[in-house]
N, C-alpha and C positions, 0 to 999 in steps of 0.2 A: 178295534185297534186304537191305542192312544196315540195321538199325533200332536205335534207342536205346531201351532198355526202361525207362528211368526217367522218370516223369511230369515231374520237374523240369526235364528237358531240353526239354520242349515249352512252347509259348506258354500253353496252358491245358489243363484236363482234357478238354474236348471234342475237341481236336486229338489228344491222346493216345489217347482212346477210338476215334476213327475210324481211326487208324493200326493199333491193336492188334486192333480187332474186324472191320475190313473190308480195309484195304489191305495188311496184313502178309503175306498169302499170295499176293499177285499178283506175278508176275514181269514187271516192266516192261522192255521192250527198247529203248525210245527215250524221249526227254524227254516229259513230260506238260504239259498246260496246266491251268489252274484249271478250265475248262469240262469237261475230261475227268474230272478228279478228282470234281467235283461230280456228274457224270452217274453215275459208278460208285457213289459213296456214296449218292446218292438212290435209284437203282435197287435197290441191295442193301437199303437200309433200308425203303423203302416198297413194294417189289414182292416181293422174295424172302424177306425175313426180318422179318415183322411183329413178332416178339418183340423184335427189336433196336430197333424204334421205341419200344416201352415201356421198354426199358432206357435208352435215351437220354433219354426224358422223365423217368424217375425220377432220372437223373443231374442233369438240369437242375433239377429240383425240389429236390434235395438242396443245391443252392447258394443257395436262397432264405433270406433272413435274416428269419425269422418274428418275431424280437424287434424288428427295425426296423419291420416292418409293424404289429405290436401297438402300438408306441410312437406311430407316426404316426396310426393310427386313434383311439387313445385321446386323443392331444393334440387332435385335430380335434373329438372329442366334447366334451372339456372346454372348448374355445374356443366351441363352439356352444350350450353350456348357457345357459338363461335365468337372469336374476337370481333368479327364484323358486326354480329348481332348486338354485342355489348356496346360497341361504339355508337351504333345507330340509336340504341335506347338512351344512351347518355346524351347524345346530341339532341334528342327530341324532348328531354326533360329540362 
């Protein structure tokens, strides 16, 4: 199977990982469907290679923008502060 080894050639990192971790060593002899590909990937990930599930989860979590989450949570906290809390903070600064 001819594969492109550059991540930039794929839609996203997850697609590249699936190709390079699971599908790259399979010799397909006829056209495949999405259902066939999903079946292969899910079986390989959830049944045969539990460590692959952890690797995929870690890859997913590496895309989380923790700065954005921090900003959103802190903004919501600030919006929900009572007038009393705001006055106390102002007095202490």
